[in-house]
C-alpha positions as CSV (number, residue, x, y, z in Angstrom):
1,M,34.9,32.5,-61.1
2,I,32.1,34.8,-62.3
3,I,30.6,36.3,-59.1
4,H,27.0,35.1,-59.7
5,N,28.3,31.5,-59.7
6,K,29.9,31.9,-56.3
7,S,28.2,30.4,-53.3
8,I,26.0,31.8,-50.6
9,A,27.6,30.9,-47.3
10,V,25.1,30.2,-44.5
11,F,26.0,29.5,-40.9
12,D,24.8,29.2,-37.3
13,S,25.5,27.0,-34.3
14,G,24.1,23.9,-35.9
15,L,20.8,22.9,-37.5
16,G,19.2,26.4,-37.5
17,S,20.8,27.2,-40.8
18,L,19.0,24.4,-42.5
19,S,15.6,26.2,-42.2
20,V,17.1,29.1,-44.2
21,I,18.8,26.8,-46.6
22,R,15.5,25.0,-47.3
23,G,14.0,28.4,-48.2
24,I,16.9,29.2,-50.5
25,R,16.7,25.9,-52.3
26,S,13.0,26.4,-52.7
27,Q,12.9,30.0,-53.8
28,I,16.2,30.5,-55.5
29,S,17.2,26.9,-56.3
30,K,19.9,27.7,-58.8
31,E,22.1,29.2,-56.1
32,N,25.2,27.3,-54.8
33,I,25.4,27.1,-51.0
34,I,28.1,26.6,-48.4
35,Y,26.5,25.3,-45.2
36,F,28.7,25.7,-42.1
37,A,27.4,24.2,-38.9
38,D,29.3,25.6,-36.0
39,K,28.3,22.8,-33.6
40,K,31.3,23.3,-31.3
41,N,29.9,26.6,-30.2
42,F,26.2,25.6,-29.8
43,P,24.3,27.3,-28.4
44,Y,24.9,30.9,-29.4
45,G,22.0,31.9,-27.2
46,Q,24.0,31.2,-24.0
47,K,27.2,33.1,-25.0
48,S,28.2,36.5,-23.8
49,V,28.6,39.3,-26.3
50,G,32.4,39.0,-25.9
51,E,32.3,35.3,-26.7
52,L,30.0,35.8,-29.6
53,E,32.4,38.4,-31.1
54,Q,35.3,36.0,-30.9
55,I,33.2,33.2,-32.5
56,M,31.9,35.5,-35.2
57,A,35.3,36.8,-36.1
58,S,36.8,33.4,-36.5
59,T,33.8,32.0,-38.4
60,I,33.6,35.0,-40.8
61,S,37.4,34.6,-41.4
62,I,36.9,31.0,-42.3
63,L,34.0,31.6,-44.6
64,S,35.6,34.6,-46.3
65,S,38.5,32.4,-47.2
66,L,36.1,30.3,-49.2
67,S,35.2,33.4,-51.4
68,P,31.4,33.3,-51.2
69,K,29.4,36.1,-52.8
70,M,27.6,36.7,-49.5
71,I,27.5,35.4,-46.0
72,V,24.2,34.8,-44.1
73,V,24.3,34.8,-40.3
74,A,21.4,32.4,-39.9
75,S,21.1,33.0,-36.2
76,I,19.1,35.7,-34.5
77,T,21.1,36.0,-31.4
78,P,24.3,37.4,-33.0
79,S,22.2,39.2,-35.7
80,I,20.3,41.2,-33.1
81,Q,23.2,41.8,-30.8
82,I,26.3,42.5,-32.9
83,L,25.4,42.5,-36.6
84,S,27.1,45.9,-37.3
85,K,30.3,44.5,-35.8
86,I,30.0,41.3,-37.8
87,K,29.6,43.2,-41.0
88,S,32.9,45.0,-40.3
89,M,34.7,41.7,-40.2
90,S,34.8,41.2,-44.0
91,T,34.5,43.0,-47.3
92,I,32.1,40.3,-48.4
93,P,28.4,41.3,-47.9
94,I,26.9,39.9,-44.7
95,L,23.2,39.5,-44.1
96,G,21.7,38.9,-40.6
97,L,18.2,37.8,-39.5
98,S,15.7,40.0,-37.8
99,I,12.8,39.3,-35.5
100,P,9.6,40.0,-37.5
101,L,7.9,42.1,-34.8
102,R,6.3,44.6,-37.2
103,E,4.6,41.8,-39.1
104,A,3.3,40.3,-35.9
105,T,1.8,43.7,-34.8
106,K,0.0,44.0,-38.1
107,I,-1.9,40.7,-37.8
108,T,-2.7,40.4,-34.1
109,K,-6.4,40.9,-33.5
110,K,-6.3,40.6,-29.7
111,K,-3.3,43.0,-29.3
112,H,-1.2,40.3,-27.6
113,I,1.8,38.7,-29.3
114,G,4.2,36.0,-27.9
115,I,7.9,35.7,-28.7
116,L,9.8,32.5,-28.5
117,G,13.6,32.6,-28.4
118,T,16.9,31.8,-26.8
119,K,17.6,32.9,-23.2
120,A,20.0,35.6,-24.5
121,I,17.3,37.1,-26.7
122,I,14.4,36.9,-24.3
123,K,16.3,38.3,-21.3
124,G,18.5,40.8,-23.3
125,R,18.2,44.6,-23.8
126,H,18.4,44.3,-27.5
127,L,14.9,42.7,-27.8
128,E,13.6,45.2,-25.3
129,E,14.9,48.0,-27.6
130,R,13.3,46.4,-30.6
131,I,9.9,46.1,-28.9
132,K,10.0,49.7,-27.8
133,A,10.8,50.8,-31.4
134,E,8.6,48.4,-33.4
135,V,5.6,47.4,-31.2
136,P,2.8,49.9,-30.4
137,Q,2.3,50.5,-26.7
138,D,-1.3,49.1,-26.9
139,I,0.0,45.7,-27.9
140,F,1.1,43.4,-25.0
141,V,4.1,41.2,-25.4
142,T,4.8,37.8,-23.7
143,R,8.3,36.5,-23.9
144,I,9.1,32.8,-23.5
145,D,12.6,31.2,-23.1
146,A,12.5,28.3,-25.6
147,S,16.1,27.2,-24.9
148,Q,15.0,23.6,-23.9
149,I,13.0,23.3,-27.2
150,I,16.0,24.5,-29.2
151,E,18.2,21.9,-27.4
152,I,16.0,19.0,-28.4
153,I,15.9,20.3,-32.0
154,E,19.7,20.6,-32.2
155,R,20.2,17.1,-30.8
156,G,17.7,15.7,-33.3
157,I,15.4,14.4,-30.5
158,F,12.3,15.9,-32.1
159,L,12.8,13.7,-35.1
160,N,12.4,10.4,-33.3
161,N,11.0,10.9,-29.8
162,D,7.5,12.4,-29.9
163,E,7.0,12.0,-26.1
164,I,10.0,14.1,-25.1
165,T,9.2,16.6,-27.8
166,F,5.6,17.0,-26.7
167,N,6.5,17.2,-23.0
168,T,9.2,19.8,-23.7
169,L,6.9,21.9,-25.7
170,S,4.1,21.6,-23.2
171,R,6.3,22.5,-20.3
172,T,7.9,25.5,-22.1
173,L,4.6,26.8,-23.5
174,K,2.4,26.2,-20.5
175,S,2.1,29.9,-19.8
176,L,0.7,30.5,-23.4
177,Q,-2.5,28.6,-22.5
178,E,-3.2,31.2,-19.8
179,T,-3.0,34.2,-22.2
180,N,-4.9,35.5,-25.2
181,V,-1.8,35.5,-27.4
182,D,-3.0,35.2,-31.0
183,V,0.4,35.6,-32.8
184,L,3.6,33.8,-31.9
185,V,6.9,35.1,-33.2
186,L,9.7,32.6,-33.7
187,S,13.1,34.3,-32.9
188,S,15.3,31.3,-33.5
189,T,15.8,29.6,-36.8
190,H,15.8,26.2,-35.0
191,L,12.2,26.8,-34.0
192,S,11.1,26.7,-37.7
193,F,11.4,22.9,-37.5
194,I,8.7,22.5,-34.9
195,R,6.3,24.9,-36.6
196,S,3.8,22.1,-37.4
197,H,3.9,21.0,-33.7
198,L,3.0,24.6,-32.7
199,V,0.2,24.8,-35.2
200,S,-1.2,21.5,-33.9
201,M,-1.0,22.5,-30.2
202,F,-2.2,26.1,-30.7
203,P,-4.5,26.1,-33.8
204,S,-5.9,29.5,-33.1
205,I,-2.4,31.2,-32.9
206,R,-0.7,32.5,-36.1
207,I,3.0,31.7,-36.3
208,V,5.4,34.2,-37.7
209,D,8.7,32.7,-39.0
210,P,11.8,34.9,-39.5
211,T,13.2,32.5,-42.2
212,F,10.6,33.6,-44.7
213,N,11.7,37.2,-44.6
214,A,15.4,36.2,-44.6
215,V,15.1,34.3,-47.9
216,K,13.2,37.2,-49.4
217,E,16.0,39.6,-48.4
218,I,18.6,37.3,-49.8
219,K,16.8,37.1,-53.1
220,Q,16.3,40.9,-53.2
221,Y,19.9,41.6,-52.5
222,L,21.1,39.2,-55.2
223,K,18.7,40.7,-57.8
224,A,19.5,44.3,-56.8
225,N,23.3,43.6,-57.3
226,N,22.8,41.6,-60.4
227,I,24.5,38.5,-58.9
228,L,21.5,36.1,-58.9
229,R,22.4,32.8,-60.5
230,K,20.2,32.3,-63.5
231,S,21.1,28.8,-64.8
232,G,22.1,25.4,-63.6
233,Q,21.1,23.4,-60.5
234,G,22.4,24.7,-57.2
235,R,24.9,22.6,-55.3
236,I,25.5,22.5,-51.6
237,R,28.8,22.0,-49.6
238,I,28.3,21.0,-46.0
239,I,30.9,21.6,-43.4
240,V,30.7,20.9,-39.6
241,N,33.1,21.5,-36.8
242,G,31.5,19.0,-34.4
243,D,30.6,15.3,-34.5
244,K,30.4,14.7,-38.2
245,N,28.7,11.3,-38.0
246,E,25.9,12.4,-35.7
247,F,25.3,15.6,-37.6
248,Q,25.2,13.7,-41.0
249,S,22.7,11.2,-39.6
250,I,20.4,14.0,-38.3
251,I,20.4,16.1,-41.5
252,K,19.9,13.0,-43.6
253,T,16.8,12.2,-41.6
254,M,15.7,15.8,-42.3
255,G,16.1,15.3,-46.0
256,L,19.5,16.8,-46.7
257,S,21.8,14.2,-48.2
258,G,25.4,14.5,-49.4
259,P,28.9,14.3,-48.0
260,V,29.7,16.3,-44.8
261,E,33.2,17.7,-44.4
262,S,34.8,18.0,-41.0
263,F,36.4,21.2,-39.9
264,E,38.5,20.5,-36.8
265,K,39.8,23.9,-35.9
266,Q,38.5,25.1,-32.6
267,L,36.6,28.4,-33.3
268,L,36.6,29.6,-29.7
269,Q,40.0,29.6,-28.2
């Protein structure tokens, strides 16, 4: 197969990839996509670095066997913790996601930004290192563990239970109301799905979403290497290694139809 017709493989521990895939289908709609939902290992944000390395090695091996033209790690936790190691796992180009801190620092007026993310990101040294490197010392940073929000997104609860969704968001984000944060950085691709909720609850706070930059980087890479697909309508192949029926029901509700394949191999031995 001519390389530009090959697929872009996108994966994370479940629904998070879909926020990146939506961007790909919107911005570079001719691209074919392999969407691998690693639900058996959800959430990545509660795994140790050693566990993540095992999961990534197995997943990259699986996706490499499908011969995509690039692999996108659509999860910030492994991207920020072990991306260089992940890239060494395959000869296929691998792109990770980054936390858009520099963008947030450019648009804050009150010199106070908030970061929502998994427990591993919020509590980890990797975020601390990024903040020291990318955020000026005169800008204050508030970090919030959004693990409970990410959980109700992955389970699809946010789609059909407004009360639980609102209560979870209100409980998690209560501390925001006591600050002068004017920019909120999403450091999980799952959180893109409740962007409208955040805008409604905090209309004066600007939301910075990492998926926008990710899609831009994917497009730039494909163009720079002359492997951007220029004709045809992109197709999507969906593979999940968890409960196929539940997953198919959730993504259908979220607007992604089509057959879902099961992958039964346990990724984390």
